[in-house]
Each structure stands twice: as C-alpha cells, then as structure tokens.
N, CA, C and O atoms as a Tripos MOL2 file, in Angstrom:
@<TRIPOS>MOLECULE
protein
  276   275    69     0     0
PROTEIN
NO_CHARGES

@<TRIPOS>ATOM
      1 N        -140.6470  -56.3010 -102.5650 N.3       1 ILE1
      2 CA       -140.2760  -57.5040 -103.5580 C.3       1 ILE1
      3 C        -138.4160  -56.6660 -102.9340 C.2       1 ILE1
      4 O        -137.3640  -57.2250 -102.6250 O.2       1 ILE1
      5 N        -138.7840  -55.2420 -102.9900 N.am      2 PHE2
      6 CA       -137.6040  -54.0290 -102.7850 C.3       2 PHE2
      7 C        -137.5450  -53.8970 -100.7900 C.2       2 PHE2
      8 O        -138.4520  -53.4390 -100.0950 O.2       2 PHE2
      9 N        -136.3040  -54.4110 -100.3310 N.am      3 PRO3
     10 CA       -135.8880  -54.1000  -99.0300 C.3       3 PRO3
     11 C        -136.3810  -52.7000  -98.7410 C.2       3 PRO3
     12 O        -136.1860  -51.7410  -99.4890 O.2       3 PRO3
     13 N        -137.4100  -52.6420  -96.9410 N.am      4 GLU4
     14 CA       -137.3450  -51.5510  -96.5640 C.3       4 GLU4
     15 C        -136.1310  -50.6950  -96.2800 C.2       4 GLU4
     16 O        -134.9960  -51.1570  -96.1660 O.2       4 GLU4
     17 N        -136.3970  -49.6180  -96.1920 N.am      5 ALA5
     18 CA       -135.1090  -48.5340  -95.5680 C.3       5 ALA5
     19 C        -134.6780  -48.7800  -94.3730 C.2       5 ALA5
     20 O        -133.4870  -49.0620  -94.2370 O.2       5 ALA5
     21 N        -135.6430  -48.7220  -93.1110 N.am      6 GLY6
     22 CA       -134.7450  -49.7010  -92.1930 C.3       6 GLY6
     23 C        -135.3980  -50.7810  -91.3710 C.2       6 GLY6
     24 O        -136.0420  -51.0150  -90.3490 O.2       6 GLY6
     25 N        -134.7060  -51.4110  -92.6880 N.am      7 GLU7
     26 CA       -134.9720  -53.3730  -92.4000 C.3       7 GLU7
     27 C        -133.8980  -53.4990  -92.2900 C.2       7 GLU7
     28 O        -132.8410  -53.2260  -92.8590 O.2       7 GLU7
     29 N        -134.5840  -54.3640  -90.7500 N.am      8 ALA8
     30 CA       -133.2070  -55.0290  -90.1710 C.3       8 ALA8
     31 C        -132.5240  -56.3100  -90.2660 C.2       8 ALA8
     32 O        -133.0200  -57.4360  -90.2070 O.2       8 ALA8
     33 N        -130.8790  -55.8430  -90.4790 N.am      9 ARG9
     34 CA       -130.0530  -56.2790  -90.7400 C.3       9 ARG9
     35 C        -130.1780  -57.8110  -89.6220 C.2       9 ARG9
     36 O        -130.0870  -57.7500  -88.3960 O.2       9 ARG9
     37 N        -130.4630  -59.4580  -90.6430 N.am     10 GLN10
     38 CA       -131.1470  -60.2890  -89.8280 C.3      10 GLN10
     39 C        -129.9010  -61.4750  -89.4820 C.2      10 GLN10
     40 O        -129.9120  -62.4160  -88.6880 O.2      10 GLN10
     41 N        -128.7850  -60.9690  -90.4900 N.am     11 HIS11
     42 CA       -127.6880  -62.2970  -90.5860 C.3      11 HIS11
     43 C        -126.6950  -61.9100  -90.2510 C.2      11 HIS11
     44 O        -126.1040  -61.1110  -90.9770 O.2      11 HIS11
     45 N        -126.0140  -62.4150  -88.7640 N.am     12 GLU12
     46 CA       -124.6880  -61.4400  -88.4580 C.3      12 GLU12
     47 C        -123.7880  -62.7270  -87.8410 C.2      12 GLU12
     48 O        -123.9680  -63.8440  -87.3560 O.2      12 GLU12
     49 N        -122.7810  -61.8740  -88.1650 N.am     13 CYS13
     50 CA       -120.9840  -62.8480  -88.0260 C.3      13 CYS13
     51 C        -121.2110  -63.3040  -86.4860 C.2      13 CYS13
     52 O        -121.2270  -62.5090  -85.5470 O.2      13 CYS13
     53 N        -121.3970  -64.8120  -86.3630 N.am     14 ARG14
     54 CA       -120.4890  -64.8430  -84.2880 C.3      14 ARG14
     55 C        -119.4790  -64.9870  -84.6610 C.2      14 ARG14
     56 O        -118.9440  -65.9730  -84.1540 O.2      14 ARG14
     57 N        -118.7840  -64.3780  -85.4690 N.am     15 LEU15
     58 CA       -117.5870  -64.0020  -85.1390 C.3      15 LEU15
     59 C        -117.0100  -62.4750  -84.0980 C.2      15 LEU15
     60 O        -116.6460  -62.3870  -82.9250 O.2      15 LEU15
     61 N        -117.0850  -61.9550  -84.6620 N.am     16 CYS16
     62 CA       -117.2030  -60.3500  -84.7260 C.3      16 CYS16
     63 C        -119.2260  -59.6320  -84.7180 C.2      16 CYS16
     64 O        -119.4500  -58.4480  -84.9710 O.2      16 CYS16
     65 N        -119.6670  -60.0180  -84.5920 N.am     17 GLY17
     66 CA       -121.0090  -59.4440  -84.9000 C.3      17 GLY17
     67 C        -121.4810  -58.4310  -85.6170 C.2      17 GLY17
     68 O        -122.3860  -57.6500  -85.3230 O.2      17 GLY17
     69 N        -120.3440  -58.5200  -87.2690 N.am     18 ARG18
     70 CA       -121.1520  -57.5570  -87.7540 C.3      18 ARG18
     71 C        -122.6640  -58.3450  -89.2900 C.2      18 ARG18
     72 O        -122.7610  -59.2920  -90.0700 O.2      18 ARG18
     73 N        -123.2900  -57.3890  -88.9540 N.am     19 THR19
     74 CA       -124.5430  -57.8460  -89.2220 C.3      19 THR19
     75 C        -124.6270  -57.4360  -91.6420 C.2      19 THR19
     76 O        -123.8920  -56.7200  -92.3220 O.2      19 THR19
     77 N        -125.6850  -58.2010  -92.0070 N.am     20 TYR20
     78 CA       -125.7830  -58.6080  -93.3650 C.3      20 TYR20
     79 C        -127.0140  -58.4340  -92.8610 C.2      20 TYR20
     80 O        -127.5090  -58.4780  -91.7340 O.2      20 TYR20
     81 N        -127.7940  -58.0130  -95.0860 N.am     21 LYS21
     82 CA       -129.5120  -57.9160  -95.2320 C.3      21 LYS21
     83 C        -129.2670  -59.6750  -95.5020 C.2      21 LYS21
     84 O        -130.0660  -60.4310  -94.9490 O.2      21 LYS21
     85 N        -128.4850  -60.0930  -96.1020 N.am     22 ARG22
     86 CA       -128.4890  -61.0760  -97.5000 C.3      22 ARG22
     87 C        -127.7530  -61.7300  -96.6000 C.2      22 ARG22
     88 O        -126.9960  -61.2090  -95.7810 O.2      22 ARG22
     89 N        -128.0780  -63.4610  -96.8190 N.am     23 ARG23
     90 CA       -127.1940  -64.4580  -96.0280 C.3      23 ARG23
     91 C        -126.2110  -64.0840  -97.2600 C.2      23 ARG23
     92 O        -125.4460  -63.2200  -96.8310 O.2      23 ARG23
     93 N        -125.8600  -64.4270  -98.8570 N.am     24 HIS24
     94 CA       -124.9310  -64.7510  -99.3930 C.3      24 HIS24
     95 C        -123.5530  -63.6900  -98.6190 C.2      24 HIS24
     96 O        -122.5080  -64.2000  -98.2150 O.2      24 HIS24
     97 N        -123.8300  -62.2490  -98.5440 N.am     25 HIS25
     98 CA       -122.7950  -61.5260  -97.6390 C.3      25 HIS25
     99 C        -122.1230  -61.9480  -96.8550 C.2      25 HIS25
    100 O        -120.9200  -61.8180  -96.6280 O.2      25 HIS25
    101 N        -123.3400  -62.7920  -96.1430 N.am     26 LEU26
    102 CA       -122.2410  -63.0650  -94.6120 C.3      26 LEU26
    103 C        -121.9840  -64.2130  -95.2450 C.2      26 LEU26
    104 O        -120.9970  -64.6600  -94.6610 O.2      26 LEU26
    105 N        -122.2800  -64.9360  -96.0710 N.am     27 VAL27
    106 CA       -121.5020  -66.1600  -96.1790 C.3      27 VAL27
    107 C        -119.2390  -65.6670  -96.9740 C.2      27 VAL27
    108 O        -118.0530  -65.9550  -96.8110 O.2      27 VAL27
    109 N        -120.0170  -64.9680  -97.6230 N.am     28 ARG28
    110 CA       -118.6470  -63.7570  -98.0220 C.3      28 ARG28
    111 C        -117.8720  -63.4740  -97.2200 C.2      28 ARG28
    112 O        -116.7050  -63.8650  -97.2200 O.2      28 ARG28
    113 N        -118.3730  -62.7610  -96.4130 N.am     29 HIS29
    114 CA       -117.5470  -62.3980  -95.7070 C.3      29 HIS29
    115 C        -117.0610  -62.8670  -94.1390 C.2      29 HIS29
    116 O        -116.4930  -62.2380  -93.2470 O.2      29 HIS29
    117 N        -117.6250  -64.4780  -94.2430 N.am     30 LEU30
    118 CA       -117.3180  -65.3520  -93.3000 C.3      30 LEU30
    119 C        -116.2560  -65.9860  -93.9370 C.2      30 LEU30
    120 O        -115.4750  -66.5660  -93.1830 O.2      30 LEU30
    121 N        -115.9720  -66.0360  -95.4060 N.am     31 ARG31
    122 CA       -114.8230  -66.5990  -96.2820 C.3      31 ARG31
    123 C        -113.9350  -65.7350  -96.6800 C.2      31 ARG31
    124 O        -113.0530  -66.0660  -97.4730 O.2      31 ARG31
    125 N        -114.0110  -64.8190  -96.3160 N.am     32 TYR32
    126 CA       -112.8400  -64.0090  -96.7620 C.3      32 TYR32
    127 C        -112.8330  -63.0840  -96.2950 C.2      32 TYR32
    128 O        -112.5430  -62.3140  -97.2100 O.2      32 TYR32
    129 N        -113.0220  -62.2250  -94.9630 N.am     33 GLU33
    130 CA       -113.3330  -61.4980  -93.8350 C.3      33 GLU33
    131 C        -112.8830  -61.8590  -92.8450 C.2      33 GLU33
    132 O        -111.8340  -61.2870  -92.5470 O.2      33 GLU33
    133 N        -113.3600  -62.8730  -91.9080 N.am     34 CYS34
    134 CA       -113.5720  -63.7580  -91.1040 C.3      34 CYS34
    135 C        -112.7540  -64.2150  -90.6040 C.2      34 CYS34
    136 O        -112.1120  -63.9740  -89.5810 O.2      34 CYS34
    137 N        -112.7250  -65.6360  -92.0670 N.am     35 GLY35
    138 CA       -112.5160  -66.6190  -91.7340 C.3      35 GLY35
    139 C        -111.3230  -67.1000  -91.7570 C.2      35 GLY35
    140 O        -110.7490  -66.8500  -90.6970 O.2      35 GLY35
    141 N        -110.4560  -67.8910  -92.7580 N.am     36 SER36
    142 CA       -108.7870  -68.6040  -92.6480 C.3      36 SER36
    143 C        -108.3910  -67.2100  -93.9010 C.2      36 SER36
    144 O        -107.5950  -66.2720  -93.9490 O.2      36 SER36
    145 N        -109.4340  -67.7570  -94.7450 N.am     37 ALA37
    146 CA       -108.6580  -67.1260  -96.2180 C.3      37 ALA37
    147 C        -108.6790  -65.4350  -95.9280 C.2      37 ALA37
    148 O        -108.9990  -64.8210  -96.9460 O.2      37 ALA37
    149 N        -108.4130  -64.6000  -94.7940 N.am     38 ARG38
    150 CA       -107.8450  -63.2120  -94.6690 C.3      38 ARG38
    151 C        -106.7270  -63.3600  -95.4470 C.2      38 ARG38
    152 O        -105.9630  -64.3240  -95.4930 O.2      38 ARG38
    153 N        -106.6790  -61.9490  -96.2810 N.am     39 LYS39
    154 CA       -105.5830  -61.4470  -97.0040 C.3      39 LYS39
    155 C        -104.8070  -62.4400  -97.7360 C.2      39 LYS39
    156 O        -103.5870  -62.2770  -97.7100 O.2      39 LYS39
    157 N        -105.3550  -63.6270  -98.5090 N.am     40 GLN40
    158 CA       -104.8680  -64.4440  -98.7510 C.3      40 GLN40
    159 C        -104.0770  -64.5230 -100.8020 C.2      40 GLN40
    160 O        -103.1160  -64.8560 -101.4950 O.2      40 GLN40
    161 N        -105.4640  -63.9110 -100.7970 N.am     41 GLN41
    162 CA       -104.9660  -63.3610 -102.5370 C.3      41 GLN41
    163 C        -104.0310  -62.1530 -102.2120 C.2      41 GLN41
    164 O        -104.0710  -61.1640 -101.4800 O.2      41 GLN41
    165 N        -103.0220  -62.8090 -103.2680 N.am     42 GLN42
    166 CA       -101.7740  -61.6050 -103.7080 C.3      42 GLN42
    167 C        -101.8630  -61.5160 -104.9220 C.2      42 GLN42
    168 O        -102.5210  -62.2090 -105.6980 O.2      42 GLN42
    169 N        -100.5770  -59.8490 -105.3010 N.am     43 CYS43
    170 CA       -100.8310  -59.5610 -106.3710 C.3      43 CYS43
    171 C         -99.2020  -60.7620 -106.8530 C.2      43 CYS43
    172 O         -98.3280  -61.0720 -106.0430 O.2      43 CYS43
    173 N         -99.2320  -61.0710 -107.9040 N.am     44 THR44
    174 CA        -98.2250  -61.4970 -108.4170 C.3      44 THR44
    175 C         -97.0360  -60.6470 -109.1820 C.2      44 THR44
    176 O         -95.9100  -60.9560 -109.5720 O.2      44 THR44
    177 N         -98.1940  -58.8330 -109.2290 N.am     45 ILE45
    178 CA        -97.0040  -57.9730 -109.8390 C.3      45 ILE45
    179 C         -96.5670  -57.3020 -108.7890 C.2      45 ILE45
    180 O         -95.3550  -57.0870 -108.8030 O.2      45 ILE45
    181 N         -96.9450  -57.0480 -108.2130 N.am     46 CYS46
    182 CA        -97.6340  -56.0910 -106.8520 C.3      46 CYS46
    183 C         -96.9790  -56.1850 -105.2270 C.2      46 CYS46
    184 O         -96.4410  -55.3400 -104.5120 O.2      46 CYS46
    185 N         -97.1670  -57.0170 -105.1170 N.am     47 GLY47
    186 CA        -97.3660  -57.7710 -103.8330 C.3      47 GLY47
    187 C         -98.3380  -57.7160 -102.7730 C.2      47 GLY47
    188 O         -98.2570  -58.2840 -101.6840 O.2      47 GLY47
    189 N         -99.5970  -56.7120 -103.3470 N.am     48 LYS48
    190 CA       -100.5040  -56.5340 -102.6550 C.3      48 LYS48
    191 C        -101.4350  -57.4330 -101.8990 C.2      48 LYS48
    192 O        -101.1690  -58.5360 -102.3770 O.2      48 LYS48
    193 N        -102.4090  -57.6170 -100.9630 N.am     49 ARG49
    194 CA       -103.1480  -58.5950 -100.5030 C.3      49 ARG49
    195 C        -104.1450  -58.1380 -100.6760 C.2      49 ARG49
    196 O        -104.3960  -56.9330 -100.6990 O.2      49 ARG49
    197 N        -105.0410  -59.2210 -100.8580 N.am     50 TYR50
    198 CA       -106.5960  -59.1030 -100.4980 C.3      50 TYR50
    199 C        -107.0090  -59.7720 -100.2800 C.2      50 TYR50
    200 O        -106.1980  -60.6590 -100.0150 O.2      50 TYR50
    201 N        -108.6350  -60.2960 -100.0850 N.am     51 SER51
    202 CA       -108.4910  -61.1870  -98.7220 C.3      51 SER51
    203 C        -109.9690  -61.1900 -100.2380 C.2      51 SER51
    204 O        -110.7340  -61.8250  -99.5120 O.2      51 SER51
    205 N        -110.4400  -61.0840 -100.9740 N.am     52 ARG52
    206 CA       -111.2160  -61.6490 -101.7730 C.3      52 ARG52
    207 C        -110.7430  -61.4350 -103.2560 C.2      52 ARG52
    208 O        -110.2530  -60.3980 -103.7030 O.2      52 ARG52
    209 N        -110.9600  -62.5160 -103.8850 N.am     53 PRO53
    210 CA       -110.6200  -62.5780 -105.1380 C.3      53 PRO53
    211 C        -111.7370  -61.4920 -106.3730 C.2      53 PRO53
    212 O        -111.3350  -61.1070 -107.4710 O.2      53 PRO53
    213 N        -112.4750  -61.3390 -106.0670 N.am     54 ASP54
    214 CA       -112.9230  -59.8990 -106.7260 C.3      54 ASP54
    215 C        -112.2160  -58.9790 -106.7450 C.2      54 ASP54
    216 O        -111.8620  -58.6060 -107.8640 O.2      54 ASP54
    217 N        -111.7510  -58.2850 -105.6430 N.am     55 THR55
    218 CA       -111.0090  -57.2250 -105.1330 C.3      55 THR55
    219 C        -109.5450  -57.1880 -105.9390 C.2      55 THR55
    220 O        -108.9100  -56.1800 -106.2490 O.2      55 THR55
    221 N        -109.1790  -58.6620 -106.2010 N.am     56 LEU56
    222 CA       -107.7920  -59.0260 -106.3160 C.3      56 LEU56
    223 C        -108.0350  -58.5880 -107.6980 C.2      56 LEU56
    224 O        -107.2830  -57.6870 -108.0690 O.2      56 LEU56
    225 N        -108.8840  -58.9940 -108.5340 N.am     57 GLN57
    226 CA       -109.2200  -59.1210 -110.5250 C.3      57 GLN57
    227 C        -109.9050  -57.2820 -109.8700 C.2      57 GLN57
    228 O        -109.6940  -56.4690 -110.7700 O.2      57 GLN57
    229 N        -110.1190  -57.0710 -109.4840 N.am     58 GLU58
    230 CA       -110.3020  -55.3170 -109.9160 C.3      58 GLU58
    231 C        -109.0540  -54.6400 -109.8930 C.2      58 GLU58
    232 O        -108.7780  -53.8730 -110.8150 O.2      58 GLU58
    233 N        -107.6170  -54.9810 -108.1800 N.am     59 HIS59
    234 CA       -106.3300  -54.1910 -108.6090 C.3      59 HIS59
    235 C        -105.9980  -54.6870 -109.8970 C.2      59 HIS59
    236 O        -106.5600  -53.8690 -110.6250 O.2      59 HIS59
    237 N        -105.5240  -55.3840 -110.5220 N.am     60 TYR60
    238 CA       -105.2190  -56.0570 -111.8610 C.3      60 TYR60
    239 C        -106.0510  -55.0880 -112.7550 C.2      60 TYR60
    240 O        -105.2810  -54.7510 -113.6540 O.2      60 TYR60
    241 N        -106.9160  -54.6510 -112.8860 N.am     61 VAL61
    242 CA       -107.8200  -54.2820 -114.0900 C.3      61 VAL61
    243 C        -107.5170  -53.3120 -113.6690 C.2      61 VAL61
    244 O        -106.5620  -53.1000 -114.4160 O.2      61 VAL61
    245 N        -107.5670  -52.0180 -112.6780 N.am     62 LEU62
    246 CA       -107.5790  -50.5650 -112.3940 C.3      62 LEU62
    247 C        -106.0200  -50.2440 -112.3450 C.2      62 LEU62
    248 O        -105.8720  -49.1290 -112.8460 O.2      62 LEU62
    249 N        -104.2390  -51.0200 -111.7560 N.am     63 TYR63
    250 CA       -103.4270  -50.9750 -111.6930 C.3      63 TYR63
    251 C        -102.3710  -51.4710 -112.7360 C.2      63 TYR63
    252 O        -101.4220  -50.8880 -113.2600 O.2      63 TYR63
    253 N        -102.7800  -52.5410 -112.8420 N.am     64 HIS64
    254 CA       -101.9930  -53.7900 -114.2100 C.3      64 HIS64
    255 C        -102.1430  -53.4760 -115.4480 C.2      64 HIS64
    256 O        -101.1700  -53.5080 -116.2020 O.2      64 HIS64
    257 N        -103.0460  -53.2120 -115.7680 N.am     65 ARG65
    258 CA       -103.7970  -53.9140 -117.2900 C.3      65 ARG65
    259 C        -103.3520  -53.3470 -118.1620 C.2      65 ARG65
    260 O        -104.1390  -53.3660 -119.1080 O.2      65 ARG65
    261 N        -101.7540  -52.4000 -118.5390 N.am     66 ALA66
    262 CA       -100.7350  -52.5370 -119.0670 C.3      66 ALA66
    263 C        -100.2920  -54.0210 -119.2190 C.2      66 ALA66
    264 O        -100.0780  -54.6130 -120.2770 O.2      66 ALA66
    265 N        -100.2110  -54.4410 -118.1150 N.am     67 CYS67
    266 CA        -98.6040  -55.5270 -117.8170 C.3      67 CYS67
    267 C         -99.2910  -56.9360 -118.1900 C.2      67 CYS67
    268 O         -98.7300  -58.0310 -118.1600 O.2      67 CYS67
    269 N        -100.7860  -56.6400 -118.5930 N.am     68 LEU68
    270 CA       -101.9870  -58.0440 -118.6700 C.3      68 LEU68
    271 C        -101.8640  -58.0550 -120.2750 C.2      68 LEU68
    272 O        -101.5970  -59.1920 -120.6640 O.2      68 LEU68
    273 N        -101.9350  -57.4850 -120.9100 N.am     69 ILE69
    274 CA       -102.0470  -57.0870 -122.4110 C.3      69 ILE69
    275 C        -100.7480  -57.7680 -122.9190 C.2      69 ILE69
    276 O        -100.4380  -57.6960 -124.1090 O.2      69 ILE69
@<TRIPOS>BOND
     1     1     2 1
     2     2     3 1
     3     3     4 2
     4     3     5 am
     5     5     6 1
     6     6     7 1
     7     7     8 2
     8     7     9 am
     9     9    10 1
    10    10    11 1
    11    11    12 2
    12    11    13 am
    13    13    14 1
    14    14    15 1
    15    15    16 2
    16    15    17 am
    17    17    18 1
    18    18    19 1
    19    19    20 2
    20    19    21 am
    21    21    22 1
    22    22    23 1
    23    23    24 2
    24    23    25 am
    25    25    26 1
    26    26    27 1
    27    27    28 2
    28    27    29 am
    29    29    30 1
    30    30    31 1
    31    31    32 2
    32    31    33 am
    33    33    34 1
    34    34    35 1
    35    35    36 2
    36    35    37 am
    37    37    38 1
    38    38    39 1
    39    39    40 2
    40    39    41 am
    41    41    42 1
    42    42    43 1
    43    43    44 2
    44    43    45 am
    45    45    46 1
    46    46    47 1
    47    47    48 2
    48    47    49 am
    49    49    50 1
    50    50    51 1
    51    51    52 2
    52    51    53 am
    53    53    54 1
    54    54    55 1
    55    55    56 2
    56    55    57 am
    57    57    58 1
    58    58    59 1
    59    59    60 2
    60    59    61 am
    61    61    62 1
    62    62    63 1
    63    63    64 2
    64    63    65 am
    65    65    66 1
    66    66    67 1
    67    67    68 2
    68    67    69 am
    69    69    70 1
    70    70    71 1
    71    71    72 2
    72    71    73 am
    73    73    74 1
    74    74    75 1
    75    75    76 2
    76    75    77 am
    77    77    78 1
    78    78    79 1
    79    79    80 2
    80    79    81 am
    81    81    82 1
    82    82    83 1
    83    83    84 2
    84    83    85 am
    85    85    86 1
    86    86    87 1
    87    87    88 2
    88    87    89 am
    89    89    90 1
    90    90    91 1
    91    91    92 2
    92    91    93 am
    93    93    94 1
    94    94    95 1
    95    95    96 2
    96    95    97 am
    97    97    98 1
    98    98    99 1
    99    99   100 2
   100    99   101 am
   101   101   102 1
   102   102   103 1
   103   103   104 2
   104   103   105 am
   105   105   106 1
   106   106   107 1
   107   107   108 2
   108   107   109 am
   109   109   110 1
   110   110   111 1
   111   111   112 2
   112   111   113 am
   113   113   114 1
   114   114   115 1
   115   115   116 2
   116   115   117 am
   117   117   118 1
   118   118   119 1
   119   119   120 2
   120   119   121 am
   121   121   122 1
   122   122   123 1
   123   123   124 2
   124   123   125 am
   125   125   126 1
   126   126   127 1
   127   127   128 2
   128   127   129 am
   129   129   130 1
   130   130   131 1
   131   131   132 2
   132   131   133 am
   133   133   134 1
   134   134   135 1
   135   135   136 2
   136   135   137 am
   137   137   138 1
   138   138   139 1
   139   139   140 2
   140   139   141 am
   141   141   142 1
   142   142   143 1
   143   143   144 2
   144   143   145 am
   145   145   146 1
   146   146   147 1
   147   147   148 2
   148   147   149 am
   149   149   150 1
   150   150   151 1
   151   151   152 2
   152   151   153 am
   153   153   154 1
   154   154   155 1
   155   155   156 2
   156   155   157 am
   157   157   158 1
   158   158   159 1
   159   159   160 2
   160   159   161 am
   161   161   162 1
   162   162   163 1
   163   163   164 2
   164   163   165 am
   165   165   166 1
   166   166   167 1
   167   167   168 2
   168   167   169 am
   169   169   170 1
   170   170   171 1
   171   171   172 2
   172   171   173 am
   173   173   174 1
   174   174   175 1
   175   175   176 2
   176   175   177 am
   177   177   178 1
   178   178   179 1
   179   179   180 2
   180   179   181 am
   181   181   182 1
   182   182   183 1
   183   183   184 2
   184   183   185 am
   185   185   186 1
   186   186   187 1
   187   187   188 2
   188   187   189 am
   189   189   190 1
   190   190   191 1
   191   191   192 2
   192   191   193 am
   193   193   194 1
   194   194   195 1
   195   195   196 2
   196   195   197 am
   197   197   198 1
   198   198   199 1
   199   199   200 2
   200   199   201 am
   201   201   202 1
   202   202   203 1
   203   203   204 2
   204   203   205 am
   205   205   206 1
   206   206   207 1
   207   207   208 2
   208   207   209 am
   209   209   210 1
   210   210   211 1
   211   211   212 2
   212   211   213 am
   213   213   214 1
   214   214   215 1
   215   215   216 2
   216   215   217 am
   217   217   218 1
   218   218   219 1
   219   219   220 2
   220   219   221 am
   221   221   222 1
   222   222   223 1
   223   223   224 2
   224   223   225 am
   225   225   226 1
   226   226   227 1
   227   227   228 2
   228   227   229 am
   229   229   230 1
   230   230   231 1
   231   231   232 2
   232   231   233 am
   233   233   234 1
   234   234   235 1
   235   235   236 2
   236   235   237 am
   237   237   238 1
   238   238   239 1
   239   239   240 2
   240   239   241 am
   241   241   242 1
   242   242   243 1
   243   243   244 2
   244   243   245 am
   245   245   246 1
   246   246   247 1
   247   247   248 2
   248   247   249 am
   249   249   250 1
   250   250   251 1
   251   251   252 2
   252   251   253 am
   253   253   254 1
   254   254   255 1
   255   255   256 2
   256   255   257 am
   257   257   258 1
   258   258   259 1
   259   259   260 2
   260   259   261 am
   261   261   262 1
   262   262   263 1
   263   263   264 2
   264   263   265 am
   265   265   266 1
   266   266   267 1
   267   267   268 2
   268   267   269 am
   269   269   270 1
   270   270   271 1
   271   271   272 2
   272   271   273 am
   273   273   274 1
   274   274   275 1
   275   275   276 2
@<TRIPOS>SUBSTRUCTURE
     1 ILE1         2 RESIDUE 1 A ILE
     2 PHE2         6 RESIDUE 1 A PHE
     3 PRO3        10 RESIDUE 1 A PRO
     4 GLU4        14 RESIDUE 1 A GLU
     5 ALA5        18 RESIDUE 1 A ALA
     6 GLY6        22 RESIDUE 1 A GLY
     7 GLU7        26 RESIDUE 1 A GLU
     8 ALA8        30 RESIDUE 1 A ALA
     9 ARG9        34 RESIDUE 1 A ARG
    10 GLN10       38 RESIDUE 1 A GLN
    11 HIS11       42 RESIDUE 1 A HIS
    12 GLU12       46 RESIDUE 1 A GLU
    13 CYS13       50 RESIDUE 1 A CYS
    14 ARG14       54 RESIDUE 1 A ARG
    15 LEU15       58 RESIDUE 1 A LEU
    16 CYS16       62 RESIDUE 1 A CYS
    17 GLY17       66 RESIDUE 1 A GLY
    18 ARG18       70 RESIDUE 1 A ARG
    19 THR19       74 RESIDUE 1 A THR
    20 TYR20       78 RESIDUE 1 A TYR
    21 LYS21       82 RESIDUE 1 A LYS
    22 ARG22       86 RESIDUE 1 A ARG
    23 ARG23       90 RESIDUE 1 A ARG
    24 HIS24       94 RESIDUE 1 A HIS
    25 HIS25       98 RESIDUE 1 A HIS
    26 LEU26      102 RESIDUE 1 A LEU
    27 VAL27      106 RESIDUE 1 A VAL
    28 ARG28      110 RESIDUE 1 A ARG
    29 HIS29      114 RESIDUE 1 A HIS
    30 LEU30      118 RESIDUE 1 A LEU
    31 ARG31      122 RESIDUE 1 A ARG
    32 TYR32      126 RESIDUE 1 A TYR
    33 GLU33      130 RESIDUE 1 A GLU
    34 CYS34      134 RESIDUE 1 A CYS
    35 GLY35      138 RESIDUE 1 A GLY
    36 SER36      142 RESIDUE 1 A SER
    37 ALA37      146 RESIDUE 1 A ALA
    38 ARG38      150 RESIDUE 1 A ARG
    39 LYS39      154 RESIDUE 1 A LYS
    40 GLN40      158 RESIDUE 1 A GLN
    41 GLN41      162 RESIDUE 1 A GLN
    42 GLN42      166 RESIDUE 1 A GLN
    43 CYS43      170 RESIDUE 1 A CYS
    44 THR44      174 RESIDUE 1 A THR
    45 ILE45      178 RESIDUE 1 A ILE
    46 CYS46      182 RESIDUE 1 A CYS
    47 GLY47      186 RESIDUE 1 A GLY
    48 LYS48      190 RESIDUE 1 A LYS
    49 ARG49      194 RESIDUE 1 A ARG
    50 TYR50      198 RESIDUE 1 A TYR
    51 SER51      202 RESIDUE 1 A SER
    52 ARG52      206 RESIDUE 1 A ARG
    53 PRO53      210 RESIDUE 1 A PRO
    54 ASP54      214 RESIDUE 1 A ASP
    55 THR55      218 RESIDUE 1 A THR
    56 LEU56      222 RESIDUE 1 A LEU
    57 GLN57      226 RESIDUE 1 A GLN
    58 GLU58      230 RESIDUE 1 A GLU
    59 HIS59      234 RESIDUE 1 A HIS
    60 TYR60      238 RESIDUE 1 A TYR
    61 VAL61      242 RESIDUE 1 A VAL
    62 LEU62      246 RESIDUE 1 A LEU
    63 TYR63      250 RESIDUE 1 A TYR
    64 HIS64      254 RESIDUE 1 A HIS
    65 ARG65      258 RESIDUE 1 A ARG
    66 ALA66      262 RESIDUE 1 A ALA
    67 CYS67      266 RESIDUE 1 A CYS
    68 LEU68      270 RESIDUE 1 A LEU
    69 ILE69      274 RESIDUE 1 A ILE
C-alpha cells in the first residue's frame, strides 16, 4: 500500500523531464507549471502571481486575511 523509500518515479513530463510517483501530480504539473497556465493566477490585492490556484488561496490566507474579512 505504501510506496517503498527507493520506489522509481514512473510519470515523466515530456516537456521538462521532471518525474513524479503519482500521475495526478504530473497532470497538475502539466496544467499549472509546464503548461500554458504558468503564473496566470494573480492576487487582486498586491498583484503577486502564482501558477496554481491553491497557492494563490494560501497566499490570501497568509498575507491578506484582514482584507478578506
């Protein structure tokens, strides 16, 4: 059930060669890091850009919590 410590990474990005143990991590990488959506998520308060929507949400919580209330 649990991956072995030395388990091979079997999902490789054809664009940059980065490898992942799980397919959904590769899909996320292709969508938000190597794909066309790169740094498309922008904070409406300070303008900082992120490649993934979840990291933008994390940014709002960490840096702009008072603005969101």
